[in-house]
C-alpha atoms as an extended CHARMM CRD file, in Angstrom:
* protein
*
        56  EXT
         1         1  UNK       CA             44.9290000000      -12.2140000000        6.5630000000  PROA      1               0.0000000000
         2         2  UNK       CA             43.8010000000      -11.3750000000        3.2870000000  PROA      2               0.0000000000
         3         3  UNK       CA             42.5150000000      -12.7130000000       -0.0390000000  PROA      3               0.0000000000
         4         4  UNK       CA             42.5780000000      -16.4750000000       -0.4850000000  PROA      4               0.0000000000
         5         5  UNK       CA             43.9520000000      -16.7140000000       -4.3020000000  PROA      5               0.0000000000
         6         6  UNK       CA             42.4300000000      -19.3320000000       -6.3090000000  PROA      6               0.0000000000
         7         7  UNK       CA             39.3930000000      -19.7050000000       -4.0510000000  PROA      7               0.0000000000
         8         8  UNK       CA             36.0120000000      -20.1740000000       -5.1420000000  PROA      8               0.0000000000
         9         9  UNK       CA             33.6850000000      -18.6380000000       -2.3350000000  PROA      9               0.0000000000
        10        10  UNK       CA             29.9130000000      -20.0910000000       -2.3860000000  PROA      10              0.0000000000
        11        11  UNK       CA             28.7130000000      -18.4430000000        0.6810000000  PROA      11              0.0000000000
        12        12  UNK       CA             29.9240000000      -15.0060000000        2.1940000000  PROA      12              0.0000000000
        13        13  UNK       CA             29.0850000000      -12.9920000000        5.3170000000  PROA      13              0.0000000000
        14        14  UNK       CA             30.1610000000       -9.4770000000        5.9200000000  PROA      14              0.0000000000
        15        15  UNK       CA             31.0970000000       -9.1100000000        9.5110000000  PROA      15              0.0000000000
        16        16  UNK       CA             32.8020000000       -5.6260000000        9.4040000000  PROA      16              0.0000000000
        17        17  UNK       CA             30.7990000000       -3.3660000000       11.8600000000  PROA      17              0.0000000000
        18        18  UNK       CA             28.7350000000       -1.4710000000        9.2450000000  PROA      18              0.0000000000
        19        19  UNK       CA             27.0620000000       -4.5520000000        8.3520000000  PROA      19              0.0000000000
        20        20  UNK       CA             25.4600000000       -5.2810000000       11.8120000000  PROA      20              0.0000000000
        21        21  UNK       CA             25.9110000000       -2.6020000000       14.2670000000  PROA      21              0.0000000000
        22        22  UNK       CA             22.6720000000       -0.5500000000       13.7320000000  PROA      22              0.0000000000
        23        23  UNK       CA             20.4780000000       -3.8100000000       14.1940000000  PROA      23              0.0000000000
        24        24  UNK       CA             22.9840000000       -5.6160000000       16.4260000000  PROA      24              0.0000000000
        25        25  UNK       CA             24.9780000000       -3.1550000000       18.3800000000  PROA      25              0.0000000000
        26        26  UNK       CA             28.2280000000       -4.7680000000       19.3030000000  PROA      26              0.0000000000
        27        27  UNK       CA             26.6410000000       -8.2240000000       19.3740000000  PROA      27              0.0000000000
        28        28  UNK       CA             28.3150000000       -9.6220000000       16.4930000000  PROA      28              0.0000000000
        29        29  UNK       CA             27.5260000000      -13.0520000000       17.5550000000  PROA      29              0.0000000000
        30        30  UNK       CA             23.8010000000      -12.5600000000       17.2540000000  PROA      30              0.0000000000
        31        31  UNK       CA             23.9380000000      -11.3320000000       13.8420000000  PROA      31              0.0000000000
        32        32  UNK       CA             25.9490000000      -14.2430000000       12.6460000000  PROA      32              0.0000000000
        33        33  UNK       CA             23.4490000000      -16.8030000000       14.1940000000  PROA      33              0.0000000000
        34        34  UNK       CA             20.6700000000      -14.6950000000       12.5480000000  PROA      34              0.0000000000
        35        35  UNK       CA             22.6330000000      -15.1500000000        9.1070000000  PROA      35              0.0000000000
        36        36  UNK       CA             22.6950000000      -18.8030000000        9.4470000000  PROA      36              0.0000000000
        37        37  UNK       CA             19.1160000000      -18.9330000000       10.3680000000  PROA      37              0.0000000000
        38        38  UNK       CA             17.9660000000      -17.3470000000        6.9720000000  PROA      38              0.0000000000
        39        39  UNK       CA             20.1750000000      -18.9180000000        4.6040000000  PROA      39              0.0000000000
        40        40  UNK       CA             18.7570000000      -20.9150000000        1.6230000000  PROA      40              0.0000000000
        41        41  UNK       CA             21.1920000000      -23.9590000000        2.1130000000  PROA      41              0.0000000000
        42        42  UNK       CA             20.0460000000      -25.2300000000       -1.1640000000  PROA      42              0.0000000000
        43        43  UNK       CA             21.8090000000      -22.6610000000       -3.0470000000  PROA      43              0.0000000000
        44        44  UNK       CA             25.4310000000      -22.7850000000       -1.5370000000  PROA      44              0.0000000000
        45        45  UNK       CA             24.8120000000      -26.5420000000       -1.8470000000  PROA      45              0.0000000000
        46        46  UNK       CA             24.1580000000      -26.2310000000       -5.6150000000  PROA      46              0.0000000000
        47        47  UNK       CA             27.0540000000      -23.8750000000       -5.9990000000  PROA      47              0.0000000000
        48        48  UNK       CA             29.2170000000      -26.4170000000       -4.4050000000  PROA      48              0.0000000000
        49        49  UNK       CA             28.1930000000      -29.2300000000       -6.4440000000  PROA      49              0.0000000000
        50        50  UNK       CA             28.6050000000      -27.1360000000       -9.6460000000  PROA      50              0.0000000000
        51        51  UNK       CA             32.5170000000      -26.3580000000       -8.5380000000  PROA      51              0.0000000000
        52        52  UNK       CA             33.0920000000      -29.8020000000       -7.7680000000  PROA      52              0.0000000000
        53        53  UNK       CA             31.9930000000      -30.7050000000      -11.1190000000  PROA      53              0.0000000000
        54        54  UNK       CA             33.7990000000      -28.0750000000      -12.9960000000  PROA      54              0.0000000000
        55        55  UNK       CA             37.3130000000      -29.1830000000      -11.2370000000  PROA      55              0.0000000000
        56        56  UNK       CA             36.7650000000      -33.0330000000      -11.3120000000  PROA      56              0.0000000000
């Protein structure tokens, strides 16, 4: 539990209740599903490629 030191996040999702409860109530799963439906996957892919290049 806690931070992953030395990590380089390329995509993040806040799943504390304050981030979804107003719209989804206790249904966190639907919130997560909706999040993944709207992600512009080219952006995290680009971030990943940049990090791979940086650390090679």
